ZAVEXKE-184391 format. One record per residue: residue in one letter; x negated, y negated, z negated of N, C-alpha, C in turn. Coordinates in steps of 0.2 Angstrom, whole numbers, plus 2048, in hexadecimal, padded with zeros to 3 digits. Each point is the difference from the previous one (the first is absolute). Example, Ala and Ser with C-alpha at 12.3 -4.5 7.8 and 13.67 -1.06 7.14 Angstrom:
BEGIN
SITE  r  n.u  n.v  n.w  ca.u  ca.v  ca.w  c.u  c.v  c.w
SITE  a  7BE  81C  7D9   804   7FA   800  7FC  7FA  800
SITE  s  802  7FB  804   7FC   7FA   7FF  804  7FB  7FD
//
This chain:
BEGIN
SITE  r  n.u  n.v  n.w  ca.u  ca.v  ca.w  c.u  c.v  c.w
SITE  m  7FC  805  7FF   804   7FB   800  7FC  7F9  7FE
SITE  t  800  7FB  808   7FE   7FB   7FF  801  7FC  7FB
SITE  t  7FC  7F9  7FE   800   7FE   7FE  807  7FA  800
SITE  a  802  800  805   806   7FB   803  807  807  7FD
SITE  e  800  806  803   804   803   7FD  801  800  7F8
SITE  k  7FB  801  7FD   800   801   7FA  802  7FA  7FD
SITE  s  800  7FA  802   803   7F9   7FE  806  801  800
SITE  r  804  802  805   809   801   801  802  803  7FB
SITE  h  7FD  803  7FB   801   804   7FB  801  7FD  7FB
SITE  r  7FD  7FB  800   800   7FB   7FA  804  7FD  7FF
SITE  l  803  7FE  7F9   807   7FA   7FF  7FD  7FA  7FE
SITE  p  7FF  7FA  802   7FC   7FC   7FD  801  7FD  7F8
SITE  l  7FC  7FF  7FD   801   7FF   7F8  802  7F9  7FE
SITE  f  7FD  7FB  804   801   7FB   800  805  7FB  805
SITE  s  804  7FB  7FC   803   7FA   803  805  7FC  7FF
SITE  a  801  7F9  803   802   7FB   7FC  801  7F9  805
SITE  t  803  7FE  7FF   803   7FA   804  805  7F9  7FC
SITE  p  7FC  7FC  801   804   7F8   7F9  807  801  801
SITE  l  801  7FD  7F7   807   800   7FF  802  7FB  800
SITE  a  809  801  802   802   7FC   801  807  7FE  7FC
SITE  s  806  7FD  800   805   801   7FE  805  803  805
SITE  p  805  806  7FD   803   803   805  807  7FA  803
SITE  p  803  801  804   805   7FB   801  805  802  7FC
SITE  a  803  7FA  800   805   7FE   7FC  808  807  801
SITE  d  801  802  805   804   806   801  7FF  806  802
SITE  s  7F7  802  7FE   7FC   806   800  805  804  7FE
SITE  g  800  801  7F8   803   805   7FC  809  800  801
SITE  a  801  7FE  804   808   7FF   800  803  808  803
SITE  v  801  806  7FC   800   806   802  806  7FE  806
SITE  e  804  7FE  801   805   801   806  7FD  7FE  806
SITE  h  7FB  7FE  801   7FD   7FF   807  7FE  805  802
SITE  a  805  804  800   7FD   808   802  7FE  800  809
SITE  n  800  7FC  802   7FD   7FF   808  7F9  7FA  801
SITE  e  7FE  800  7FA   7FA   7F9   801  7FB  804  802
SITE  p  7FC  7FC  804   7FB   801   804  7F9  805  7FD
SITE  p  7FB  802  802   7FA   804   7FD  7FC  7FB  7FF
SITE  s  7FA  800  7FB   7FB   7FC   7FE  7FC  7FF  804
SITE  t  7FF  7FA  801   7FC   7FE   804  7F9  7FE  7FE
SITE  t  7FE  801  7FA   7FB   800   7FC  7FA  805  805
SITE  g  802  807  802   7FB   804   804  7FE  805  7FB
SITE  r  7FD  805  804   7FD   804   7FC  7F9  800  800
SITE  f  7FD  802  7FC   7FA   7FD   7FD  7FA  804  807
SITE  r  7FC  7FD  800   7FB   800   805  7FA  7FF  7FC
SITE  r  7FA  803  803   7FA   801   7FE  7FE  7FB  7FC
SITE  k  800  7F9  800   800   7F9   800  802  800  7F8
SITE  d  805  800  801   807   802   7F9  7FC  805  7FA
SITE  y  7FF  804  803   7FC   805   7FB  7F8  7FC  7FE
SITE  v  7FC  7FD  803   7FA   7FD   7FE  804  7FC  7FA
SITE  k  805  7FC  801   800   7FC   7FD  805  803  7FA
SITE  y  803  804  800   801   804   7F9  7FD  804  7FB
SITE  g  7FB  801  807   7FA   804   7FA  7FC  7FC  7FD
SITE  a  7FF  7F9  803   7FD   7FB   7FA  803  7FE  7FA
SITE  r  807  7FF  801   806   7FE   7FB  801  805  7FB
SITE  l  7FD  807  803   802   807   7FA  7F8  7FE  7FC
SITE  a  7FB  800  804   7F9   802   7FC  801  7F8  7FC
SITE  a  801  7FB  801   800   7FA   7FD  804  801  7F9
SITE  g  809  803  7FF   803   802   7FD  7FC  804  7F9
SITE  m  7FD  806  802   7FD   805   7FD  7FB  7FF  7FD
SITE  v  7FD  7FC  804   7F9   7FD   7FB  802  7FC  7FA
SITE  s  805  7FA  801   804   7FC   7FC  804  804  7FA
SITE  s  802  808  801   803   804   7FC  7FB  802  7FC
SITE  r  7FA  803  805   7FB   805   7FB  7FB  7FB  7FC
SITE  v  7FF  7FB  802   7FA   7FB   7FD  802  7FB  7FA
SITE  l  805  7FD  804   805   7FB   7FC  804  803  7FB
SITE  g  803  805  802   808   801   7FD  806  7FC  800
SITE  r  800  7FF  808   806   7FC   802  802  804  807
SITE  h  805  805  7FC   803   804   803  806  7FE  803
SITE  r  801  802  806   806   7FE   804  803  807  806
SITE  p  807  800  800   803   806   807  7FE  800  804
SITE  l  7FC  800  802   7FE   800   807  803  804  806
SITE  m  7FF  806  7FB   806   805   805  804  803  7FB
SITE  v  807  801  803   807   801   7FC  802  807  804
SITE  n  804  804  7FB   803   805   803  807  7FF  7FD
SITE  i  806  7FF  806   805   7FE   7FE  803  805  803
SITE  e  804  803  7FB   804   806   7FF  809  7FD  7FF
SITE  p  801  7FE  808   809   7FD   7FF  803  805  7FD
SITE  t  800  807  802   805   803   7FE  7FD  808  7FD
SITE  h  804  805  7FC   7FD   806   7FE  804  804  804
SITE  r  807  7FE  805   802   803   803  7FD  805  807
SITE  c  801  804  803   7FF   803   805  804  804  804
SITE  n  800  800  807   804   805   804  7FD  807  802
SITE  l  7F9  803  7FA   800   805   801  7FE  804  7F9
SITE  d  7FD  805  7FF   801   804   7F9  7FA  805  802
SITE  c  7F9  7FD  7FE   7FB   803   801  801  804  7FB
SITE  t  7FE  806  801   7FD   805   7F9  7FB  7FE  7FC
SITE  y  7FB  7FE  801   7FB   7FB   7FB  801  7FB  7FD
SITE  c  807  7FC  801   7FF   7FC   7FE  805  7FE  7FC
SITE  d  7FD  7FD  7FA   805   800   7F9  803  7F6  800
SITE  k  7FF  7FD  805   800   7F9   7FF  805  7FE  803
SITE  v  804  801  802   806   7FF   804  806  800  7FC
SITE  d  804  7FC  800   806   800   7FB  806  7FC  803
SITE  a  805  804  805   804   7FD   803  804  7FB  7FB
SITE  s  800  802  7FA   806   7FA   7FD  7FB  7F9  7FD
SITE  s  7FB  801  803   7FB   7F9   7FB  803  7FA  802
SITE  p  7FF  7FB  7FE   802   7FB   802  7FA  7FD  807
SITE  q  802  7FC  805   7FB   7FD   803  801  7F8  7FF
SITE  m  7F9  7FD  804   7FE   7FB   7FF  806  7FA  803
SITE  e  802  7FB  7FC   808   7FB   804  7F9  7FB  807
SITE  t  802  802  804   7FC   7FD   806  7FF  7F7  7FF
SITE  e  802  7FD  7FF   801   7F9   7FE  7F8  800  7F9
SITE  a  804  804  7FB   7FB   7FD   7FB  7F9  805  804
SITE  a  802  807  803   7F8   801   803  7FC  7FB  803
SITE  l  803  7FC  806   7FD   7FA   804  7FE  7FB  7FD
SITE  r  803  7FE  7F9   7FC   7FC   7FA  7F9  804  7FE
SITE  m  801  804  7FF   7FB   804   7FE  7FA  802  804
SITE  i  802  7FF  808   7FA   7FF   804  7FD  7FA  7FF
SITE  d  803  7F8  800   7FE   7FD   801  7FA  7FD  7FA
SITE  e  804  803  7F9   7FD   7FE   7F9  7F8  803  802
SITE  l  7FE  808  804   7FD   803   800  7F9  7FB  804
SITE  a  805  7FE  806   7FA   7F9   804  7FE  7FC  7FC
SITE  e  804  7FF  7FD   7FF   7F9   7FC  7FA  801  7FB
SITE  i  7FF  806  7FD   7FA   800   7FC  7FA  804  803
SITE  g  7FF  802  806   7FA   802   803  804  807  805
SITE  t  802  804  800   802   807   802  7FD  7FF  807
SITE  i  7FD  806  803   7FE   7FF   808  802  807  802
SITE  s  803  804  7FD   804   807   804  805  801  7FC
SITE  v  804  804  803   805   803   7FE  801  808  803
SITE  c  803  804  7FD   802   806   802  806  803  7FB
SITE  f  803  800  806   808   803   7FF  800  808  7FE
SITE  d  803  803  7FC   7FF   806   7FF  808  802  7FB
SITE  g  7FF  804  7FF   807   804   7FE  7FF  806  7F8
SITE  g  806  805  803   805   801   803  7FE  7FE  808
SITE  e  805  801  801   801   7FD   80A  801  7F8  802
SITE  p  7FA  7FA  7FF   802   7FD   801  806  7FA  807
SITE  l  7FE  805  804   806   800   805  806  802  7FD
SITE  v  802  801  7FB   806   802   7FD  804  7F9  7FE
SITE  h  7FB  7FB  7FD   802   7FA   7FF  806  7FC  805
SITE  p  804  7FB  7FF   803   7FE   805  7FD  7FA  802
SITE  g  7FC  7FE  7FB   7FC   7F9   803  7F9  800  802
SITE  i  7FE  807  7FF   7F7   801   803  7FE  7FC  804
SITE  e  803  7FF  808   801   7FD   804  7FD  7F6  7FF
SITE  h  804  7FE  7FB   800   7FA   7FD  7F9  800  7FB
SITE  f  7FF  805  7FF   7FA   7FF   7F9  7F9  800  804
SITE  a  801  804  806   7FA   800   804  7FE  7F9  806
SITE  k  806  7FD  801   7FD   7FD   803  7FF  7F8  7FD
SITE  r  803  800  7F8   7FD   7FA   7FC  7F8  802  7FD
SITE  a  7FF  806  7FF   7F9   803   800  7FC  7FC  805
SITE  k  803  802  806   7FA   7FF   807  800  7F6  800
SITE  f  805  7FE  7FE   802   7FA   802  7F9  7FC  7FA
SITE  h  7FF  803  7FA   7FC   7FB   7FC  7F8  805  802
SITE  g  800  803  805   7F9   802   804  7FE  806  7FD
SITE  f  802  805  7FA   7FF   807   7FD  7FF  803  805
SITE  r  7FB  806  7FE   7FF   805   802  806  804  800
SITE  v  804  802  802   806   803   800  7FF  807  802
SITE  s  800  806  7F9   7FF   807   802  808  805  7FE
SITE  m  803  806  803   803   803   7FE  800  806  7FE
SITE  s  802  805  7FD   7FE   807   7FF  808  800  800
SITE  t  802  806  805   807   802   802  7FD  808  803
SITE  n  807  804  7FE   802   805   805  800  800  806
SITE  g  803  7FA  803   802   7FF   809  803  801  803
SITE  l  807  803  7FB   807   802   802  805  7FA  804
SITE  l  7FE  7F9  7FE   803   7FB   7FF  7FD  7FC  803
SITE  i  7FD  801  803   7FA   7FB   803  805  7FE  808
SITE  k  803  808  801   804   7FE   808  806  7FB  800
SITE  r  803  800  7F9   805   7FC   7FD  800  7FA  7FF
SITE  k  7F8  7FD  7FF   7FD   7F9   7FD  7FA  7FF  805
SITE  p  800  800  805   7FA   7FE   804  7FD  7FA  7FF
SITE  r  805  7F9  7FE   7FE   7FD   800  7FA  7FB  7F8
SITE  v  802  806  7FD   7FA   7FF   7FB  7FB  801  803
SITE  l  7FD  803  804   7F9   802   802  7FF  7FA  803
SITE  d  801  7F9  801   800   7FB   804  7FB  7FA  7FA
SITE  s  801  804  7F8   7FD   7FC   7FB  7FB  806  7FB
SITE  v  800  805  804   7F9   804   7FD  7FC  801  804
SITE  d  7F9  801  7FD   7FA   800   802  7FE  808  7FE
SITE  v  800  805  7FC   800   803   7FE  806  807  7FF
SITE  v  800  805  802   805   805   800  7FB  808  7FD
SITE  k  804  802  7FA   7FD   806   7FD  808  804  800
SITE  i  7FE  808  806   806   803   801  7FE  805  7FC
SITE  s  806  804  7FD   7FD   805   7FA  800  807  807
SITE  i  7FD  804  803   800   805   801  7FB  807  7FE
SITE  d  805  805  7FF   7FD   805   7FB  7FE  807  804
SITE  g  7FF  7FF  806   7FE   807   804  805  7FF  805
SITE  p  7FE  808  803   803   800   808  809  800  7FE
SITE  s  806  800  805   805   7FE   7FF  803  804  7FB
SITE  d  7FF  809  800   803   804   7FA  801  7FE  7FA
SITE  v  7F7  800  7FF   7FF   7FD   7F9  800  7FB  800
SITE  h  801  7FB  801   802   7F7   7FF  808  800  7FE
SITE  d  803  804  804   808   802   7FE  801  804  7F9
SITE  r  7FC  805  800   801   805   7F9  7FE  7FA  7FA
SITE  g  7FE  7FD  800   7FE   7FA   7FB  805  7FA  7FF
SITE  r  802  7FE  807   804   7FB   800  806  7FF  803
SITE  g  801  806  803   807   800   802  801  801  808
SITE  a  804  803  801   800   802   809  802  7FA  804
SITE  g  7FE  800  805   7FD   7FA   804  7FD  7FB  800
SITE  s  7FC  7FE  7F8   7FF   7FC   7FE  7F9  7FF  804
SITE  f  7FB  804  801   7FC   7FF   807  7FF  7FE  804
SITE  e  804  801  805   803   7FC   806  802  7F9  7FF
SITE  g  804  7FE  7FB   801   7FC   7FC  7F9  7FA  800
SITE  a  7FD  804  7FC   7FA   7FB   7FD  7FB  800  806
SITE  m  7FE  804  806   7FE   7FF   803  803  7FC  807
SITE  e  804  800  7FF   805   7FB   804  7FD  7F7  7FD
SITE  g  801  802  7F9   7FD   7F7   7FF  7F9  7FF  801
SITE  v  7FC  805  800   7FA   800   801  7FC  7FD  807
SITE  r  807  802  805   7FE   7FD   805  803  7FA  802
SITE  l  804  7FE  7FC   805   7F9   802  7FA  7FC  7FD
SITE  a  7FE  800  7F8   7FA   7FD   7FE  7FA  7FE  806
SITE  v  7FC  807  7FF   7FA   7FF   807  804  7FC  805
SITE  a  805  800  804   803   7FC   804  7FF  7F8  7FF
SITE  a  802  800  7F9   802   7F8   7FF  7F9  7FD  7FF
SITE  g  7F9  803  801   7FB   7FC   7FD  7FE  802  7F8
SITE  c  802  805  7FE   800   800   7F8  7F9  804  7FE
SITE  s  7FC  7FE  7FD   7FA   805   7FE  804  805  7FD
SITE  v  7FF  807  801   805   804   7FD  7FA  808  7FE
SITE  a  803  800  7F9   7FD   807   7FE  805  806  7FE
SITE  i  800  805  800   804   806   7FE  7FB  802  7F9
SITE  r  804  803  7FC   7FF   7FF   7F8  803  808  7FF
SITE  m  7FD  805  7FF   7FF   808   7FB  801  7FE  7F9
SITE  t  806  805  7FE   7FC   7FF   7F9  802  808  801
SITE  l  7FA  804  7FF   7FE   806   7FD  801  804  7FA
SITE  a  805  802  801   805   805   7FB  7FE  807  801
SITE  e  804  803  7FC   800   807   801  803  805  807
SITE  h  805  7FC  803   803   803   806  7FE  7FC  807
SITE  n  7F9  7FD  7FE   7FF   7FD   805  7F7  7FE  801
SITE  v  7FD  803  7FA   7F9   800   7FF  7FC  802  805
SITE  e  801  805  804   7FC   802   805  800  7FF  808
SITE  h  806  7FB  800   803   7FF   806  7FB  7F7  802
SITE  y  7FD  7FE  7FD   7FB   7F9   801  7FE  800  808
SITE  p  7FD  804  801   7FB   802   806  807  7FA  807
SITE  r  805  804  7FE   806   800   805  802  7F7  800
SITE  v  7FF  7FD  7FA   802   7F9   801  7F9  7FB  801
SITE  i  7FB  803  800   7FA   7FD   802  800  801  809
SITE  a  802  805  802   800   803   807  806  7FA  802
SITE  l  805  7FE  7FE   805   7FB   801  7FE  7FB  7FF
SITE  a  7FC  7FD  7FB   7FC   7F9   7FF  7FD  7FF  806
SITE  k  7FF  803  803   7FA   801   806  803  7FF  806
SITE  e  805  801  800   804   801   807  803  7FB  801
SITE  l  802  7FA  7FB   804   7FC   7FF  7FB  7FB  7FF
SITE  g  7F8  800  7FF   7FC   7FA   7FF  801  7FD  7FC
SITE  i  801  804  7F9   7FF   7FD   7F9  7FD  803  7F9
SITE  r  806  7FF  7FB   7FA   801   7FC  803  805  7FD
SITE  a  7FD  805  7FA   805   803   7FC  7FC  7FF  7FA
SITE  l  805  7FF  7FA   7FE   7FF   7FA  801  808  7FB
SITE  f  7FE  802  7F9   801   806   7FE  800  7FE  7F8
SITE  q  805  803  7FE   7FF   800   7F9  806  806  7FB
SITE  p  7FE  7FF  7FB   803   807   7FA  807  7FF  800
SITE  a  804  805  7FF   807   800   7FE  7FF  802  7FA
SITE  i  7FF  7F9  7FB   7FF   801   7F9  807  802  7FD
SITE  g  7FE  801  7F8   806   801   7FE  807  7FC  7FE
SITE  n  7FD  7FC  7FF   805   7FB   800  7FE  7FA  803
SITE  i  805  7FB  806   7FF   7FB   802  7FE  7FB  7FE
SITE  m  804  7FE  7FA   7FF   7FB   7FD  7FC  800  7FA
SITE  n  7FC  805  7FE   7FA   802   7FC  7FC  803  801
SITE  g  7FA  7FE  804   7FA   805   801  7FC  805  7FB
SITE  a  804  7FE  7FA   7FC   804   7FA  802  806  800
SITE  d  807  801  802   802   807   7FD  7FE  804  806
SITE  p  7FF  807  7FC   7FF   807   804  802  800  807
SITE  p  7FD  805  802   804   803   808  806  804  800
SITE  a  805  7FD  802   805   805   801  801  804  805
SITE  e  807  803  7FF   801   807   805  7FF  7FF  807
SITE  h  801  7FB  803   800   7FA   804  7F8  7FE  804
SITE  s  7FB  801  7FC   7FB   7FE   801  7FB  807  804
SITE  a  7FA  800  803   7FD   802   803  7F9  803  7FB
SITE  s  800  806  800   7FA   804   7FB  7FC  7FC  801
SITE  i  7FB  7FF  7F9   7FA   7FC   801  7FB  803  805
SITE  l  800  806  801   7FA   804   804  803  7FD  809
SITE  a  807  801  800   7FF   800   808  801  7F7  802
SITE  y  801  7FD  7FA   800   7F8   802  7F9  7FE  800
SITE  r  7FB  802  7FB   7FB   7FE   802  7F9  801  806
SITE  a  804  808  801   7FF   803   807  801  7FA  805
SITE  a  807  7FF  800   801   7FB   805  7FC  7FA  800
SITE  i  7FF  7FC  7FB   7FB   7FC   7FF  7FA  7FF  803
SITE  d  7FD  806  7FF   7F9   802   801  801  7FF  807
SITE  d  805  802  802   800   801   808  801  7FA  804
SITE  l  804  7FB  7FE   803   7FA   801  7FA  7FB  800
SITE  k  7FA  801  7FB   7F7   7FE   801  7FE  801  805
SITE  r  801  806  800   7FC   803   806  803  7FD  808
SITE  r  807  800  802   803   7FF   803  7FE  7F7  802
SITE  k  800  7FC  7FA   7FE   7FB   801  7F9  7FE  802
SITE  s  7FD  803  7FD   7F8   801   802  7FF  7FF  808
SITE  a  805  805  803   800   802   807  803  7FB  805
SITE  g  802  7FB  7FC   804   7FC   806  807  7FE  800
SITE  e  804  807  7FB   806   801   803  805  7F9  7FB
SITE  p  806  7FF  803   803   7FB   7FC  802  7FF  7FA
SITE  v  7FD  802  7FB   801   801   7F7  800  7F8  7FF
SITE  g  807  7FF  7FC   7FE   7F7   7FF  7FC  7FE  7FB
SITE  n  802  808  7FB   7FB   7FD   7FA  7FA  800  7FF
SITE  e  7FE  7F8  7FD   7F9   7FF   7FE  7FD  807  7FD
SITE  m  7F9  803  803   7FE   805   7FC  800  800  7F9
SITE  l  7FD  7FA  7FD   800   7FE   7F8  806  801  7FD
SITE  c  807  801  803   806   802   7FD  801  806  802
SITE  l  7FE  802  805   803   808   800  7FA  805  7FA
SITE  d  7FA  7FC  800   7FD   802   7F9  804  802  7FA
SITE  h  802  7F8  7FF   805   7FF   7F9  804  805  801
SITE  l  804  801  806   807   803   7FE  7FF  806  800
SITE  r  7F9  804  803   7FE   805   7FF  800  804  7F7
SITE  n  800  7FC  7FB   801   801   7F9  806  804  7FE
SITE  w  807  7FC  805   805   802   7FB  801  807  801
SITE  p  804  802  7FB   803   7FB   7FB  7FD  7FF  7F9
SITE  e  7F9  801  800   7FB   7FF   7FA  7FE  7F8  801
SITE  p  802  7FD  7F9   7FE   7F9   7FF  7FA  7FD  804
SITE  k  801  7FB  804   7FA   7FC   801  801  7F9  800
SITE  p  7FB  7FD  7FC   801   7F8   7FD  800  7FD  806
SITE  v  803  7FB  801   7FF   7FA   806  7FD  7FB  7FE
SITE  p  7FB  7FE  803   7FB   7FA   7FF  803  7FB  801
SITE  f  801  7FB  7FC   802   7F9   801  80A  800  803
SITE  c  801  803  7FD   807   800   800  803  7FA  804
SITE  s  802  801  808   804   7FA   802  805  7FD  7FE
SITE  g  803  805  7FC   808   7FE   7FF  802  7FC  7FA
SITE  g  804  7F9  801   803   7FD   7FB  7FA  7F9  801
SITE  r  7FB  803  803   7FE   7FB   803  7FE  7FB  806
SITE  i  7FD  804  805   802   7FD   807  809  803  802
SITE  e  801  807  7FF   806   802   804  805  802  7F8
SITE  v  805  801  801   807   802   7FE  804  802  804
SITE  a  805  804  7FC   806   804   803  807  7FB  7FF
SITE  i  805  800  802   804   7FD   7FD  806  805  802
SITE  g  805  802  7FC   805   806   800  807  7FD  803
SITE  p  804  804  801   809   7FB   802  802  7FC  7FB
SITE  d  7FE  801  7FB   804   7FD   7FA  7FC  7FA  7FC
SITE  g  7FB  800  804   7FA   7FA   800  7FC  800  7FB
SITE  g  800  806  7FF   7F9   802   7FA  7FA  7FF  803
SITE  m  7FA  7FD  7FC   7F9   801   804  7FD  804  7FD
SITE  f  7FD  804  804   7F9   806   7FD  7F9  7FF  802
SITE  p  7FB  802  7FE   7F9   7FF   804  800  802  806
SITE  c  806  807  800   7FF   802   808  806  806  800
SITE  g  800  805  804   806   803   801  801  806  7FD
SITE  r  7FB  801  7F9   7FF   809   7FC  7FE  7FD  7F9
SITE  t  7FE  7F9  7FF   801   7FD   7F9  803  7FF  7FD
SITE  g  801  800  7F9   804   7FA   7FC  809  800  800
SITE  r  801  805  807   808   802   803  804  802  7F9
SITE  e  7FF  802  7FC   804   802   7FA  800  7F9  7FA
SITE  d  7FD  7FC  800   800   7FA   7FD  807  7FD  801
SITE  p  804  7FF  7FB   807   7FD   801  7FE  7F9  7FF
SITE  n  7FA  7FE  7FE   800   7F7   7FE  7FA  7FE  804
SITE  a  800  804  806   7FB   7FC   807  805  7FB  803
SITE  p  7FB  7FA  800   802   7F9   802  805  800  805
SITE  n  805  7FE  801   803   800   804  801  7FA  807
SITE  v  7FE  800  804   800   7FA   805  806  7FC  801
SITE  f  807  804  800   805   7FB   801  804  7FE  7F9
SITE  e  7FC  802  7F9   802   7FE   7FB  7FB  7FA  7FF
SITE  v  7FA  800  802   7FC   7FB   7FD  7FB  7FC  804
SITE  g  800  803  807   7FD   7FC   807  7FA  805  801
SITE  v  7FD  7FF  806   7FC   804   803  7F8  7FF  7FA
SITE  k  7FF  7F9  802   7FC   7FD   7F9  7FE  802  7FA
SITE  k  806  800  7FC   7FF   802   7F9  7FF  809  800
SITE  a  806  802  803   7FE   806   802  7FA  804  801
SITE  f  7FC  7FD  804   7F8   802   803  7FB  7FE  7F9
SITE  d  802  7FA  7FD   7FE   7FF   7FB  7FF  805  7FA
SITE  h  805  804  7FF   801   805   7FB  801  807  801
SITE  v  7FE  7FF  807   800   808   803  7FA  803  7FC
SITE  l  802  808  7FF   7F9   805   7FF  7FA  800  805
SITE  r  7FA  801  7FC   7F9   7FF   802  7FE  806  7FD
SITE  p  800  805  805   7FE   806   7FC  7F8  800  801
SITE  t  7FE  803  7FA   7F8   802   801  7FE  807  7FE
SITE  d  801  805  801   800   805   7FE  803  807  806
SITE  c  803  7FE  803   803   803   805  7FB  805  803
SITE  a  803  806  800   7FC   805   805  803  807  802
SITE  n  806  7FD  805   807   803   801  801  7FD  806
SITE  c  7FD  7FD  805   801   7FC   804  7FF  804  809
SITE  w  807  803  802   801   805   805  801  7FD  808
SITE  c  801  7FA  800   803   7FD   805  7F8  7FD  804
SITE  t  803  802  806   7F7   801   803  800  7F5  801
SITE  l  805  7FE  802   7FE   7F7   801  800  7FE  7F8
SITE  t  803  802  7FC   7FF   7FC   7FB  7F9  802  7FC
SITE  v  7FE  803  801   7F7   806   7FF  7FC  7FA  805
SITE  a  802  7FE  804   7FA   7FE   805  802  7F8  7FC
SITE  a  805  7FC  800   800   7FB   7FB  7FC  7FF  7FC
SITE  c  7FF  806  7FB   7FD   800   7FA  7FA  800  803
SITE  y  7FD  803  805   7F7   800   801  801  7FA  803
SITE  l  804  7FD  804   7FD   7FA   804  7FF  7FA  7F8
SITE  y  806  7FF  7FC   7FF   7FE   7FB  7F7  800  7FD
SITE  r  800  805  7FF   7F9   802   7FE  7FA  7FD  803
SITE  g  802  7FE  807   7FB   7FE   804  7FB  805  803
SITE  d  803  807  7FF   7FD   806   804  7FE  800  808
SITE  i  7FA  7FE  800   7FE   802   807  801  803  805
SITE  r  801  808  7FD   802   806   802  807  800  803
SITE  l  804  7FC  7FD   807   800   803  800  7FD  809
SITE  l  7FC  7FC  7FF   7FF   7FD   808  7FD  804  804
SITE  t  7FB  804  7FC   7FB   803   805  801  808  801
SITE  s  806  802  7FD   802   805   804  808  801  802
SITE  r  801  7F9  802   806   800   804  801  806  805
//
């Protein structure tokens, strides 16, 4: 694989554009036929600007203790259109973010220096306001990402106008994927992948290595190669909302999981489109044995915000705290001032969160092993 071919399999880490105030009616939900965002998807020069802002923010946080939520995971809902075997996060009866309140929250994030948001879930496309959220985030010049199962993209294709990076779950070939996610879900996910690629988004497929699919990662890599995109891998942990919980029945055996990670490292070294940084694969291989995270970025330069407005250091830490600060009750700035900042995390198993922690540490191996 040539250097140019390898670069196509990389999702840019950085992005930014100038901040401005939203138009007066941009939050009006009734404007269902509003035009797409004109801010534009991030280009190379935008990632350079973003990289400079991110680096400056990390130095300010690490050296001066001046923390800001540079990167924010927004969970507008924990509802989902699927019922995956290894997911214990979905709650069909849980509250969803109110659209107008969420739009104000995005404005507040812009005011205190956020430069990147990822819409997560549940399934973010289930939320009726998701297109408005993405458009508002893009208006503020954020790098906008979305983690999705891909099935609803065909119903809401306009959301892609405001999204830079799309991560879609693919857990193996059709029969294996459908076994864990439901009949017909593979074809629906693949349609979403193709729509996102055609729209010009940076796209990655993400495989959760579980008991039913751990041996099928080569098929996912082959699929990524065929599409000219990357594949990301991470373990099906015992509890999505708490990485410290032991493996569950749906988790892969430790032996099979570690064999898969070892082979993924070999394949990445050979130039195959494995999107995880080598440093992150080394970290993830330790699962389920605790592995301390150096210089946790959670609560310092990144946070997660749940459907009810609770703010947490990341998607899996502190979620059981009923007294977590709430952005809808006290505002984004005050919530961030009181968010948990972990000092002893040793159970970080989300590959992108792991990468953020090593980036926050300033570990040059993260960039040289991409």
